[in-house]
C-alpha positions as CSV (number, residue, x, y, z in Angstrom):
1,M,0.0,0.0,0.0
2,G,2.9,2.4,0.8
3,V,4.2,2.2,-2.8
4,K,0.8,2.9,-4.3
5,L,0.4,5.9,-2.1
6,D,3.8,7.2,-3.0
7,E,2.8,7.0,-6.7
8,I,-0.3,9.2,-5.9
9,F,1.7,11.7,-3.9
10,D,4.4,11.8,-6.7
11,S,1.8,12.4,-9.4
12,F,0.5,15.5,-7.5
13,S,4.0,16.9,-7.0
14,E,4.9,16.5,-10.6
15,N,1.6,17.5,-12.3
16,R,0.6,20.9,-10.9
17,L,-2.4,22.6,-12.5
18,F,-3.0,25.1,-9.7
19,K,-0.8,28.1,-8.9
20,D,-2.9,29.3,-6.0
21,K,-6.2,27.4,-5.5
22,S,-7.4,29.7,-2.6
23,I,-8.2,32.4,-5.2
24,L,-11.1,30.2,-6.4
25,Q,-12.5,29.7,-2.8
26,T,-15.6,31.6,-1.8
27,S,-13.8,32.9,1.3
28,Y,-11.3,34.8,-0.9
29,T,-11.8,38.6,-1.1
30,P,-10.3,40.0,-4.3
31,E,-9.0,43.6,-4.6
32,N,-11.6,44.4,-7.1
33,I,-15.2,43.1,-7.3
34,P,-16.3,43.2,-11.0
35,H,-19.8,44.5,-11.9
36,R,-20.7,45.6,-8.4
37,D,-19.4,49.2,-8.4
38,N,-22.9,50.7,-8.3
39,E,-24.1,48.6,-5.4
40,I,-20.9,49.1,-3.4
41,K,-21.1,52.9,-4.0
42,Q,-24.7,52.9,-2.9
43,A,-24.0,51.0,0.3
44,A,-21.0,53.2,1.0
45,S,-23.1,56.4,0.7
46,I,-25.6,55.0,3.2
47,L,-22.9,53.9,5.7
48,A,-20.4,56.8,5.3
49,P,-22.0,59.0,8.1
50,A,-20.8,56.4,10.6
51,L,-17.2,57.6,9.8
52,R,-18.2,60.9,11.4
53,G,-19.8,59.3,14.4
54,E,-23.4,59.4,13.2
55,R,-25.9,56.6,13.4
56,T,-26.8,55.5,9.9
57,S,-30.0,53.9,8.5
58,N,-30.3,50.2,8.9
59,L,-29.5,48.6,5.5
60,F,-30.9,45.4,4.0
61,I,-29.1,43.7,1.1
62,Y,-31.0,41.3,-1.1
63,G,-30.1,39.0,-4.0
64,Q,-29.9,35.4,-4.9
65,T,-27.0,33.2,-3.9
66,G,-23.7,34.1,-5.5
67,T,-24.6,37.6,-6.6
68,G,-21.7,39.2,-4.6
69,K,-23.7,40.5,-1.6
70,T,-21.5,39.2,1.2
71,L,-18.3,39.8,-0.8
72,S,-19.2,43.4,-1.4
73,I,-20.1,44.1,2.2
74,H,-16.9,42.5,3.4
75,Y,-15.0,44.7,1.0
76,L,-16.8,47.8,2.2
77,K,-16.3,46.7,5.9
78,N,-12.5,46.4,5.3
79,E,-12.3,49.8,3.6
80,M,-14.3,51.5,6.3
81,M,-12.3,50.0,9.1
82,K,-9.0,51.0,7.4
83,R,-10.3,54.6,7.1
84,A,-11.5,54.5,10.8
85,K,-8.1,53.2,12.0
86,K,-6.2,55.8,9.9
87,E,-8.3,58.7,11.3
88,G,-8.6,57.3,14.9
89,L,-12.4,57.0,14.7
90,S,-14.5,55.0,17.1
91,L,-16.2,52.6,14.6
92,D,-16.7,48.8,15.1
93,M,-18.1,46.5,12.5
94,Q,-18.9,42.9,13.4
95,Y,-20.0,40.1,11.0
96,L,-22.2,37.1,11.9
97,N,-23.5,34.4,9.6
98,C,-27.0,33.5,10.9
99,K,-26.9,30.2,9.0
100,L,-24.3,28.7,11.2
101,R,-25.6,25.8,13.4
102,K,-25.4,26.3,17.1
103,V,-24.6,30.0,16.8
104,S,-27.8,31.7,15.7
105,D,-30.7,29.4,16.5
106,T,-31.7,31.3,19.6
107,Q,-31.5,35.0,20.7
108,Y,-29.2,33.8,23.5
109,R,-26.7,32.3,21.1
110,I,-26.7,35.3,18.7
111,L,-25.9,37.6,21.6
112,A,-23.3,35.2,23.1
113,E,-21.5,35.1,19.8
114,L,-21.6,38.9,19.4
115,I,-20.3,39.4,22.9
116,K,-17.5,37.0,22.2
117,K,-16.6,38.9,19.0
118,L,-16.6,42.1,21.1
119,G,-14.1,40.7,23.5
120,G,-16.4,39.5,26.3
121,S,-17.8,36.1,27.3
122,V,-21.0,34.5,28.6
123,P,-21.7,30.8,29.3
124,A,-23.0,28.8,26.3
125,T,-26.3,28.3,28.2
126,G,-27.8,28.9,31.6
127,L,-28.4,32.7,32.0
128,P,-31.7,34.4,31.4
129,T,-31.8,36.0,28.0
130,D,-32.4,39.5,29.5
131,Q,-29.2,39.2,31.5
132,V,-27.3,38.4,28.2
133,Y,-28.9,41.5,26.7
134,N,-27.6,43.5,29.7
135,K,-24.1,42.1,29.2
136,F,-24.2,43.0,25.5
137,I,-25.3,46.6,26.3
138,E,-22.6,46.9,29.0
139,I,-19.8,45.8,26.7
140,I,-20.7,48.1,23.8
141,D,-21.7,51.1,25.9
142,K,-18.3,51.6,27.5
143,E,-17.4,54.3,25.1
144,K,-18.9,56.6,22.5
145,K,-18.8,54.7,19.2
146,I,-20.8,53.4,16.3
147,L,-21.3,49.6,16.1
148,I,-22.5,48.2,12.8
149,L,-23.7,44.6,13.1
150,I,-23.7,42.7,9.8
151,L,-26.1,39.7,10.0
152,D,-25.7,37.5,7.0
153,E,-28.5,35.1,6.0
154,I,-30.7,37.1,8.4
155,D,-33.9,35.3,7.1
156,Q,-32.5,32.0,8.4
157,A,-32.3,33.4,12.0
158,V,-35.9,34.8,11.7
159,K,-37.1,31.4,10.6
160,K,-35.4,29.7,13.5
161,I,-36.2,32.2,16.2
162,S,-38.9,34.8,15.1
163,D,-38.6,38.4,14.1
164,E,-38.7,39.4,17.8
165,F,-34.9,39.5,18.1
166,L,-34.8,42.0,15.3
167,Y,-37.2,44.2,17.1
168,N,-35.1,43.9,20.3
169,F,-32.0,45.0,18.4
170,T,-33.7,48.1,17.0
171,R,-34.9,49.0,20.6
172,L,-31.4,48.7,22.1
173,N,-30.4,52.2,21.0
174,S,-32.9,53.7,23.5
175,E,-31.0,51.9,26.3
176,L,-27.5,53.1,25.2
177,N,-25.9,56.2,26.6
178,N,-22.6,56.3,24.5
179,A,-22.8,53.9,21.6
180,N,-25.2,53.5,18.7
181,I,-26.1,50.3,16.8
182,C,-26.8,50.0,13.1
183,L,-27.9,46.8,11.3
184,I,-26.9,45.5,8.0
185,G,-29.1,42.5,7.0
186,I,-28.1,40.2,4.1
187,S,-30.8,37.9,2.7
188,N,-31.4,35.7,-0.3
189,D,-35.2,36.2,0.2
190,L,-36.4,39.2,-1.8
191,N,-39.7,39.1,0.2
192,F,-38.0,38.9,3.6
193,L,-39.2,42.2,5.0
194,D,-42.7,41.7,3.7
195,N,-43.1,38.7,5.9
196,L,-42.1,40.5,9.1
197,D,-44.5,41.7,11.7
198,P,-45.6,45.3,10.8
199,R,-44.4,46.5,14.2
200,V,-40.9,45.1,13.6
201,R,-40.8,46.4,10.0
202,S,-41.7,49.9,11.0
203,S,-39.0,49.9,13.8
204,L,-36.2,49.0,11.3
205,G,-36.2,52.3,9.3
206,Q,-34.2,50.6,6.7
207,E,-32.8,51.3,3.2
208,E,-32.6,48.5,0.7
209,I,-30.2,47.5,-2.1
210,V,-31.0,44.6,-4.5
211,F,-28.1,42.7,-6.2
212,S,-29.2,41.4,-9.6
213,P,-27.8,38.1,-10.9
214,Y,-24.7,38.0,-13.1
215,N,-25.2,37.2,-16.8
216,A,-23.0,34.6,-18.6
217,L,-20.6,37.3,-20.0
218,Q,-20.1,38.8,-16.5
219,L,-19.4,35.4,-15.1
220,Q,-16.8,34.7,-17.7
221,E,-15.0,38.0,-16.8
222,I,-15.1,37.1,-13.1
223,L,-13.7,33.6,-13.8
224,K,-11.1,34.9,-16.2
225,S,-9.8,37.4,-13.6
226,R,-9.5,34.7,-10.9
227,A,-8.2,31.9,-13.2
228,D,-5.2,34.0,-14.4
229,N,-3.8,33.8,-10.9
230,A,-5.3,30.5,-9.7
231,F,-4.0,28.3,-12.5
232,N,-0.6,27.8,-14.1
233,Q,-0.4,29.3,-17.6
234,G,-2.0,27.4,-20.4
235,V,-3.6,24.6,-18.4
236,L,-7.2,25.5,-19.1
237,E,-8.6,23.7,-22.2
238,E,-10.4,26.0,-24.7
239,G,-14.0,26.7,-23.7
240,V,-13.7,25.6,-20.0
241,I,-14.3,29.1,-18.6
242,Q,-17.3,29.6,-21.0
243,K,-18.8,26.3,-20.0
244,C,-18.5,27.0,-16.3
245,A,-20.1,30.4,-16.8
246,A,-22.9,28.9,-18.9
247,Y,-23.7,26.3,-16.2
248,A,-23.7,29.0,-13.5
249,A,-25.8,31.4,-15.6
250,R,-28.6,28.7,-15.6
251,E,-28.4,28.8,-11.7
252,H,-29.6,32.4,-11.6
253,G,-26.2,33.9,-12.3
254,D,-24.4,32.4,-9.3
255,A,-20.8,33.4,-9.3
256,R,-20.1,31.2,-6.3
257,R,-21.2,28.2,-8.3
258,A,-19.1,29.3,-11.3
259,L,-16.0,29.5,-9.1
260,D,-16.7,26.1,-7.5
261,L,-17.3,24.5,-10.9
262,L,-13.9,25.7,-12.1
263,R,-12.0,24.8,-8.9
264,I,-13.6,21.3,-8.7
265,A,-13.0,20.7,-12.5
266,G,-9.3,21.5,-11.8
267,E,-9.2,19.1,-8.9
268,I,-10.8,16.3,-11.0
269,S,-8.4,16.8,-13.9
270,E,-5.5,16.8,-11.4
271,R,-6.6,13.5,-9.8
272,N,-6.9,12.0,-13.2
273,G,-3.3,12.9,-14.0
274,E,-4.4,15.2,-16.9
275,K,-2.1,18.0,-18.1
276,K,-5.1,20.3,-18.7
277,V,-8.4,21.1,-17.1
278,T,-10.8,19.5,-19.6
279,M,-14.4,20.1,-20.7
280,K,-15.3,16.6,-19.4
281,S,-14.0,17.6,-16.0
282,V,-16.4,20.6,-16.0
283,D,-19.4,18.2,-16.6
284,L,-18.2,15.9,-13.8
285,S,-17.8,18.9,-11.5
286,N,-21.3,20.1,-12.3
287,Q,-22.7,16.6,-11.3
288,K,-20.7,16.6,-8.1
289,I,-21.9,20.1,-7.0
290,D,-25.5,19.1,-7.6
291,R,-25.1,16.1,-5.3
292,D,-23.3,18.1,-2.6
293,K,-25.8,21.0,-2.8
294,I,-28.7,18.7,-2.0
295,L,-26.9,17.3,1.0
296,D,-26.0,20.8,2.3
297,V,-29.6,22.0,1.9
298,V,-30.9,18.9,3.9
299,Q,-28.2,19.4,6.6
300,A,-29.0,23.1,7.2
301,A,-32.8,22.8,6.9
302,P,-35.0,23.5,10.0
303,K,-36.3,20.5,11.9
304,Q,-39.9,20.7,10.6
305,F,-38.6,20.8,7.0
306,Q,-36.4,17.8,7.8
307,M,-39.4,15.9,9.4
308,T,-41.6,16.6,6.3
309,L,-38.9,15.5,3.9
310,L,-38.3,12.3,5.8
311,S,-42.1,11.6,5.8
312,I,-42.0,11.9,1.9
313,I,-39.0,9.6,1.7
314,L,-40.6,6.9,3.9
315,L,-43.8,7.1,1.9
316,S,-41.9,6.9,-1.4
317,D,-40.1,3.8,-0.2
318,K,-43.4,2.2,0.7
319,K,-44.9,3.3,-2.6
320,N,-42.1,1.5,-4.5
321,K,-43.5,-1.7,-3.0
322,S,-47.1,-0.9,-4.1
323,S,-48.9,1.1,-6.8
324,D,-50.2,3.8,-4.4
325,K,-49.6,7.4,-5.2
326,I,-48.5,10.0,-2.6
327,F,-50.7,13.0,-1.9
328,T,-50.4,16.0,0.4
329,G,-52.7,14.4,3.0
330,D,-50.7,11.2,3.1
331,V,-47.5,13.3,3.8
332,Y,-49.2,15.1,6.7
333,N,-50.5,11.9,8.2
334,K,-47.1,10.4,8.1
335,Y,-45.5,13.6,9.4
336,H,-48.0,13.7,12.3
337,E,-47.4,10.1,13.1
338,L,-43.6,10.6,13.2
339,C,-44.0,13.7,15.5
340,L,-46.2,11.8,17.9
341,E,-43.9,8.8,17.9
342,H,-40.8,10.9,18.7
343,K,-42.6,13.3,21.0
344,S,-42.0,16.3,18.7
345,D,-44.1,19.4,18.3
346,F,-46.1,19.3,15.1
347,L,-47.5,22.0,12.7
348,T,-50.9,22.4,11.1
349,Q,-51.6,20.8,7.8
350,R,-51.6,24.2,6.1
351,R,-48.1,24.9,7.3
352,V,-46.8,21.5,6.3
353,S,-48.3,22.2,2.8
354,D,-46.2,25.4,2.7
355,I,-43.1,23.3,3.6
356,I,-43.9,20.9,0.8
357,A,-44.0,23.8,-1.6
358,E,-40.5,24.9,-0.3
359,I,-39.2,21.3,-0.8
360,D,-40.7,21.3,-4.3
361,M,-39.0,24.7,-5.1
362,L,-35.6,23.3,-4.1
363,G,-36.1,20.5,-6.6
364,L,-36.1,17.7,-4.0
365,I,-39.6,16.6,-5.0
366,N,-41.9,17.2,-7.9
367,A,-45.4,18.2,-6.7
368,I,-48.2,18.4,-9.3
369,V,-51.5,20.0,-8.5
370,I,-54.4,17.5,-9.0
371,S,-58.1,18.4,-9.2
372,K,-60.5,16.2,-7.2
373,G,-63.6,17.9,-8.6
374,R,-65.9,19.0,-5.8
375,H,-63.5,17.6,-3.2
376,G,-61.0,20.4,-4.1
377,R,-57.4,20.1,-5.1
378,T,-54.3,18.3,-3.7
379,K,-50.8,17.7,-4.9
380,E,-49.4,14.4,-6.2
381,I,-45.8,14.2,-4.9
382,K,-42.9,12.3,-6.4
383,L,-39.4,12.2,-4.9
384,S,-36.7,13.7,-7.1
385,I,-33.6,12.9,-5.1
386,S,-31.2,10.6,-7.0
387,P,-31.0,7.1,-5.6
388,K,-27.2,7.5,-5.5
389,I,-27.4,10.0,-2.6
390,L,-30.8,8.9,-1.0
391,D,-29.0,6.8,1.6
392,K,-26.8,9.8,2.6
393,V,-29.9,12.1,2.8
394,N,-31.7,9.5,5.0
395,L,-28.7,9.3,7.3
396,I,-28.4,13.1,7.6
397,L,-32.1,13.4,8.4
398,K,-32.1,10.6,11.0
399,E,-29.0,11.9,12.7
400,S,-30.2,15.5,12.8
401,L,-33.6,14.5,14.1
402,D,-32.1,12.0,16.6
403,L,-34.3,9.2,15.2
């Protein structure tokens, strides 16, 4: 076995396609962000008063995945903090990803994480939430300053907790003597604010910027600018960048997907001992990302979503052994049965129907509306998850739900 491993290690040291792979990672912040000048300037003009010690409007950034929202705000944050440091200004900007598990699924944990970022500490659990709020106020109100909180994937936190925590943040300024808090919310959901309680929405006093999807030509430019420094010269087969851009353009102009496609295609070509990144590797990369994306969606989904999906999978497995079709009512009955069996809270049938629509929108099932005449309408549901990854999906669901 040692000799075979040496052969693999040797092949990677001899056949280098990448110059600097990190440039293709989504965590990489480039010096320039193509095709986002207008959005960055707009955000800068809203936040600039913070550099003279003034509280700014709360800002909400919308756009589909991979449209440069987080990247642009990180770039602006870095530039503002450089300016504040240079001029000795009391400005602090803190970023929190609300999609991270065990960080933002309760108000307590959000506050605990922010307190940690600000240099303080609270126990992971155990204190009343109002005491944690008091600790948060105490730590930021020590001096006169502006604190800008950047809450990425803010819609995910609202789904997990409720919009009450947003309202609480907006009310904190009335309890501060020295500091002022401003919020930047980043969301993939264009209708996020519309779904908030009117009382919460009116308290935000927000401005909004929408990031539109990239088109195929813009994605090509983004990939070309990264590829020039990420790969060794001449290792990309003709048409690779164009194909990665075309695949990503189908996914609502997702630059993140385009970069992942190119990076994974390079890794596949390297593993296969090829001297160039090939078109075939791009196709294989696309298939791999589709598989991984489904697993990520299932892993990060709320518990009720997971329970509903598991109900559909169990019914589909049963259906394969009979000729029965699956309808919305069947899913709810199975879901209700699972919740009772495992002593979990359960939702109404109407809310489960909404979750089924979400699962359909993500492409995990295919739900067709069927008319039953005077008995109304229902949906016939078919599972769309590939059999190749169904076992992995099942495992993720059962581990996450402790079943």
